[in-house]
Structure formats: structure tokens, C-alpha cells
C-alpha positions in Angstrom: 0.0 0.0 0.0 3.0 2.2 -0.2 1.6 3.5 -3.5 -1.1 5.4 -1.6 -0.8 9.2 -1.4 -0.8 10.4 2.2 -3.8 12.4 3.3 -7.6 12.2 3.4 -9.1 10.0 0.7 -12.8 10.4 -0.1 -15.2 7.5 -0.5 -16.6 7.2 -4.0 -20.2 6.2 -3.2 -21.0 5.4 -6.8 -18.3 2.7 -6.8 -18.9 1.4 -3.3 -21.2 -1.4 -2.1 -22.2 -2.0 1.5 -24.3 -5.1 1.5 -25.7 -7.7 3.9 -27.0 -11.3 3.7 -29.2 -13.1 6.3 -30.9 -16.4 6.2 -34.7 -16.2 5.7 -37.1 -18.8 7.1 -34.2 -21.2 7.3 -34.4 -22.0 3.6 -33.0 -19.2 1.7 -31.1 -15.9 2.0 -32.3 -12.3 1.9 -29.9 -9.7 0.6 -29.8 -6.0 0.8 -27.6 -3.0 0.6 -27.4 0.6 1.8 -27.4 3.0 -1.2 -26.4 6.2 0.7 -22.9 5.8 2.0 -20.2 8.2 3.0 -16.7 7.9 4.4 -13.0 8.8 4.4 -9.7 6.9 4.4 -6.8 8.5 6.2 -3.4 7.4 4.9 -0.1 8.1 6.6 3.4 8.4 5.0 4.4 5.4 2.9 0.8 4.1 2.9 1.0 3.3 6.6 -1.4 4.0 9.5 -4.6 3.5 7.5 -7.8 4.5 9.2 -11.4 4.3 7.9 -14.6 6.1 8.9 -17.8 5.3 7.2 -21.5 5.9 7.6 -24.5 4.3 6.1 -27.9 6.0 6.1 -30.4 3.6 7.5 -33.2 5.1 5.4 -31.4 4.0 2.3 -31.7 0.3 3.0 -32.7 -1.5 -0.2 -33.6 -5.2 -0.5 -35.7 -4.8 -3.7 -38.9 -5.3 -1.7 -40.7 -2.1 -0.6 -42.6 -3.7 2.3 -39.4 -5.4 3.7 -37.5 -2.1 3.2 -40.1 -0.2 5.2 -40.1 -2.8 7.9 -36.3 -2.6 8.1 -36.5 1.2 8.5 -39.1 0.8 11.3 -38.5 0.5 15.0 -38.5 -3.3 14.7 -35.1 -3.1 13.1 -33.0 0.0 12.2 -35.4 2.7 13.5 -34.2 5.1 10.8 -36.0 8.0 12.2 -34.3 7.8 15.6 -31.0 6.3 14.4 -30.3 7.7 10.9 -26.8 6.2 10.5 -24.8 3.0 11.0 -21.2 3.9 11.5 -17.9 2.1 11.4 -14.6 3.7 12.7 -11.5 1.6 12.4 -9.1 1.3 15.3 -6.3 -0.7 13.7 -5.2 -2.8 10.8 -3.7 -6.1 11.8 -2.3 -7.8 8.7 -5.4 -8.9 6.7 -7.8 -7.8 9.5 -9.5 -4.5 9.9 -10.6 -3.9 13.5 -13.0 -1.2 14.4 -16.1 0.0 16.2 -19.5 -0.7 14.5 -22.5 1.3 15.8 -26.0 0.2 14.9 -28.9 1.9 16.7 -27.4 2.9 20.1 -25.0 0.0 20.4 -21.3 0.0 19.6 -19.3 -3.2 19.4 -15.8 -4.0 18.2 -15.8 -6.0 14.9 -13.0 -7.6 12.9 -13.3 -7.7 9.1 -11.4 -9.9 6.7 -9.7 -7.0 4.8 -7.9 -6.7 1.5 -6.3 -3.9 -0.5 -7.4 -4.4 -4.1 -4.9 -2.0 -5.6 -4.9 1.5 -7.1 -5.0 3.0 -10.5 -5.5 6.3 -12.3 -8.8 6.3 -14.2 -9.2 7.8 -17.8 -10.2 11.1 -16.2 -7.0 11.5 -14.2 -8.4 10.6 -10.9 -6.2 8.3 -8.7 -8.3 5.6 -7.0 -7.8 2.8 -4.5 -10.0 -0.2 -3.7 -10.6 -2.2 -0.6 -12.8 -5.1 0.4 -14.0 -6.3 3.7 -16.2 -9.0 5.1 -17.4 -10.0 8.6 -20.3 -11.7 10.3 -22.2 -10.2 13.2 -25.0 -11.2 15.5 -27.8 -8.8 14.9 -29.1 -9.4 18.4 -25.8 -7.9 19.8 -27.0 -4.6 18.2 -30.5 -4.7 19.5 -32.0 -6.0 16.3 -34.1 -8.7 18.0 -37.4 -8.7 16.0 -38.4 -12.1 14.8 -41.4 -14.3 14.0 -41.8 -18.0 14.9 -42.4 -20.4 12.0 -45.2 -22.9 12.1 -42.8 -25.8 11.3 -40.3 -24.6 14.0 -37.4 -22.1 13.8 -37.6 -18.4 13.1 -38.1 -16.1 10.1 -34.9 -14.2 10.4 -31.5 -15.7 11.4 -29.3 -14.1 14.0 -26.1 -14.1 11.9 -25.7 -11.4 9.3 -22.9 -11.4 6.8 -21.6 -7.9 5.9 -19.7 -7.3 2.7 -18.0 -4.0 1.7 -16.4 -3.1 -1.6 -15.1 0.4 -1.3 -13.4 2.7 -3.7 -11.7 5.9 -2.6 -10.3 8.9 -4.5 -7.0 10.4 -3.6 -6.5 13.8 -2.0 -6.2 16.5 -4.6 -3.2 18.8 -4.6 -3.8 22.2 -3.1 
């Protein structure tokens, strides 16, 4: 990562995906993403001392199902009116692990993401970019997301484990 320019890099939301997957009814998976994301990457000299700060607007959750999206925005899940953002602030990079504080609703927990630097390049418009990916699994109950419904045949409608996947692209600081 020594090819990264020191300074504050800006998240390119149009080239970033913040998605999740959770088992539904024990037989399939429901997928969704947040379409309104913001963040920065701080890079130290020589591409060292990376730190990330991101926020996802909870009202932007999109699962391609309007009724489900509205339910996720409600007090049963994200309570978008009261808690408009999910945030992640990194605390350290440990090899291929990105450690940081994830806040959902009013609960903050330390999480560890499998983390990869995907490289950097200058696009045809002269903008220098860098890409990163990250994945982790959380317990939604740890963050107060406890709503569920029992199934007639046993089990519950929504699993506890949620897989989170991030593909982020940042643009380099511009010269002053």
C-alpha cells in the first residue's frame, strides 16, 4: 500500500457497495444494501497508518422489496427516524484484518473484518483511486435487532447471523 498518497481520501459512493445477507425462514437468504454511504480513508506516509470512517444512512436500505425495506426502516429493526446512521470507525489494521467500532442503533461493538487492499489506478479522467474489500459476520441481536417471528414448522423467520460485505473505492486527495 506504499503507492497510496498520504492524506484524506474520499469514499466514491457510486463505486462502493455496502451489503448484507441473512438467512430467511431457514431455507434461503435475503440480501440488501445501503445506497447512501459516506466515508473517508486516512493514509499516513508510505501508505502506513490507515484508518477508515464510514456511515450508512439507514433510510437507504434496499432489498428490492418495498414492504421489507419499510419494515427494516421501522422501530423493529434500524429505526431510521431515531437512528439515521450506521457507523464504522477503524481502530487498527492487523495484517489482513481491519478492526473497528461498529455502531448500529445505540450499540457499539468491536468487529473484525477480513480485509484486502485491491490496488490502485488512475482512471481515464486522471483521478487516482484505491479499492478495498472487507467481510465480517455479526450477531444482529448484539446490536438490539431482535425482532423475529416463529415459523409454524419450527425455527424463526430471520436468522441471527448477518454477513456484511464491503467493496469500497476511494479517490486520492487533490493537490492544493
